[in-house]
C-alpha positions in Angstrom: -70.7 12.4 -16.4 -72.2 12.8 -12.9 -75.1 14.7 -14.2 -75.8 12.0 -16.9 -75.7 9.3 -14.2 -78.0 11.3 -11.9 -80.5 11.7 -14.8 -80.5 8.0 -15.5 -81.0 7.2 -11.9 -83.8 9.7 -11.6 -85.6 8.3 -14.7 -85.2 4.7 -13.4 -86.6 5.7 -10.0 -89.6 7.3 -11.7 -90.2 4.2 -13.8 -89.9 1.8 -10.9 -92.1 3.8 -8.5 -94.7 5.2 -10.9 -97.7 4.0 -8.8 -98.6 5.1 -5.3 -101.9 4.5 -3.5 -102.8 4.9 0.2 -106.5 4.3 0.9 -108.9 2.6 3.3 -112.0 0.6 2.4 -113.0 -0.9 -0.9 -115.0 2.0 -2.3 -112.2 4.5 -1.6 -109.6 2.2 -3.0 -111.5 1.4 -6.2 -111.8 5.1 -6.7 -108.1 5.8 -6.1 -107.1 2.9 -8.3 -109.4 4.1 -11.1 -107.9 7.6 -11.0 -104.4 6.3 -11.2 -104.9 3.7 -14.0 -107.8 5.2 -15.9 -109.8 2.0 -15.6 -113.5 2.2 -14.6 -114.9 -0.1 -12.0 -118.7 -0.5 -11.9 -120.6 -2.2 -9.1 -124.2 -3.5 -9.1 -124.5 -3.9 -5.3 -123.5 -2.0 -2.3 -119.9 -2.7 -1.4 -119.6 -4.1 2.1 -117.5 -1.8 4.2 -117.5 -3.8 7.4 -114.1 -3.8 9.0 -112.5 -1.8 6.2 -108.9 -2.7 5.4 -106.2 -0.3 4.3 -104.3 -0.6 1.0 -100.9 1.0 0.8 -98.8 0.5 -2.4 -95.8 2.2 -3.9 -94.1 0.5 -6.8 -94.2 -0.4 -10.5 -97.6 0.0 -12.1 -97.4 -3.5 -13.5 -97.1 -4.9 -10.0 -100.0 -2.7 -8.9 -102.6 -4.7 -10.8 -101.6 -8.0 -9.3 -101.5 -6.6 -5.8 -104.7 -4.7 -6.1 -106.6 -7.7 -7.5 -105.2 -9.7 -4.5 -106.6 -7.0 -2.2 -110.1 -7.4 -3.8 -109.8 -11.2 -3.5 -109.0 -11.0 0.2 -112.0 -8.8 0.7 -114.3 -11.3 -1.0 -114.6 -9.5 -4.4 -113.3 -9.9 -7.9 -113.7 -8.1 -11.2 -114.7 -9.2 -14.6 -114.2 -7.6 -18.0 -115.5 -9.9 -20.8 -114.7 -7.5 -23.6 -113.2 -4.2 -22.7 -110.2 -4.2 -20.3 -110.7 -0.5 -19.6 -114.0 -1.2 -17.8 -114.5 -3.7 -15.1 -117.5 -5.0 -13.1 -116.8 -5.6 -9.5 -118.8 -8.6 -8.1 -118.8 -10.9 -5.1 -116.3 -13.7 -5.7 -118.9 -16.3 -4.8 -120.9 -15.1 -7.9 -118.1 -15.7 -10.4 -119.6 -18.9 -11.7 -122.7 -17.0 -12.9 -120.8 -14.4 -14.9 -118.8 -14.5 -18.1 -115.1 -14.2 -18.0 -112.4 -13.8 -20.6 -111.8 -17.1 -22.3 -108.4 -18.3 -23.7 -107.2 -21.3 -25.8 -104.1 -23.2 -24.9 -101.9 -21.3 -27.4 -103.0 -18.1 -25.7 -102.1 -19.2 -22.2 -99.2 -16.7 -22.0 -101.6 -13.9 -22.6 -103.5 -14.6 -19.4 -102.5 -11.9 -16.9 -101.0 -13.2 -13.7 -103.5 -11.4 -11.5 -106.3 -12.5 -9.1 -109.0 -11.8 -11.8 -110.8 -14.9 -13.0 -110.2 -16.4 -16.5 -111.2 -19.5 -18.5 -108.7 -21.8 -20.2 -109.4 -24.8 -22.4 -106.7 -27.4 -22.8 -107.0 -30.3 -25.2 -105.2 -33.4 -23.9 -102.8 -35.5 -25.9 -104.0 -38.5 -23.9 -107.8 -38.2 -23.8 -108.1 -41.2 -21.4 -106.5 -39.1 -18.6 -109.1 -36.3 -18.7 -111.0 -37.5 -15.5 -107.8 -38.4 -13.6 -106.1 -35.1 -14.3 -109.3 -33.2 -13.3 -109.6 -35.1 -10.0 -105.9 -34.5 -9.2 -106.2 -30.7 -9.8 -109.3 -30.2 -7.6 -107.4 -30.0 -4.3 -105.3 -27.1 -5.7 -108.2 -25.0 -6.9 -109.2 -21.8 -5.2 -112.5 -21.8 -3.3 -114.5 -20.5 -6.3 -112.4 -22.0 -9.0 -114.0 -24.6 -11.3 -112.6 -27.4 -13.5 -114.5 -29.8 -15.8 -113.4 -32.4 -18.4 -114.9 -34.0 -21.4 -114.1 -37.7 -21.9 -115.1 -37.8 -25.6 -112.9 -34.8 -26.7 -110.3 -35.0 -24.0 -110.7 -31.3 -23.2 -110.0 -29.9 -19.7 -111.5 -26.5 -19.0 -110.4 -24.4 -16.0 -112.0 -21.3 -14.6 -109.6 -19.8 -12.1 -107.6 -16.8 -11.1 -104.9 -15.8 -13.5 -102.1 -16.6 -10.9 -103.5 -20.0 -10.3 -104.3 -20.9 -13.9 -100.6 -20.7 -14.8 -99.7 -23.1 -12.0 -102.5 -25.6 -12.8 -101.6 -25.5 -16.5 -98.1 -26.7 -15.7 -99.6 -29.6 -13.8 -101.8 -30.5 -16.7 -98.9 -30.6 -19.1 -96.7 -32.6 -16.8 -99.3 -35.3 -16.4 -100.6 -35.4 -20.0 -98.4 -38.3 -21.1 -99.3 -40.9 -23.8 -99.8 -44.5 -22.7 -97.7 -47.4 -23.9 -99.7 -50.4 -25.1 -99.2 -52.1 -21.7 -100.2 -49.0 -19.8 -103.4 -48.7 -21.9 -104.3 -52.3 -21.1 -103.7 -51.7 -17.4 -105.8 -48.5 -17.5 -108.9 -50.2 -19.0 -108.5 -53.1 -16.6 -108.5 -50.7 -13.7 -111.5 -48.8 -15.0 -113.4 -52.0 -15.4 -112.6 -53.0 -11.8 -113.7 -49.6 -10.5 -117.0 -49.8 -12.5 -117.7 -53.3 -11.1 -116.9 -52.1 -7.6 -119.4 -49.2 -7.9 -122.1 -51.6 -9.1 -121.6 -53.8 -6.1 -121.7 -50.9 -3.7 -125.0 -49.7 -5.2 -126.5 -53.2 -4.9 -125.3 -53.4 -1.3 -126.7 -50.0 -0.4 -130.2 -50.9 -1.8 -130.3 -54.0 0.4 -130.0 -51.9 3.5 
């Protein structure tokens, strides 16, 4: 009985602590991570090695991906893999807006990995009138290089964010996407009309100066 319990404990320990990395500097860490996971990481520019940081990890391989992408993020880099998740391109995070990322529809949101890689998610709203308001309310919670746009005509909100943040922002969208009652709709259009008139007055006043 003792030998069986020892075997189970040993197997569990191997499963829980299957990944171990101890490296310093992005280039070395990318190489070590690739060897451990079998994932290729290609770069098109010289990786900055100023003030190299150490990366030490021992734990579950599933956790490794989240922690390692966070390490890249904190060093000003991210990775993209538009088609093949066994091969990634490592780029400066500030250039993420110029590069394609994996795109998901709302019914695929649970397939978005909770990592610090960037993804795109399109969410059709039930209440199309709220597209601009929801977009404005989300901007303060976006990461530095995250992006959000909305389409008034279709009521579509599109997010480009880290996987970790996309899940949080998606919950915010769903909580605020509430249909208007007849009275609320009247009040909404009344407010929009007032805001439009106010903007026109401000423009006329600024031209007089």
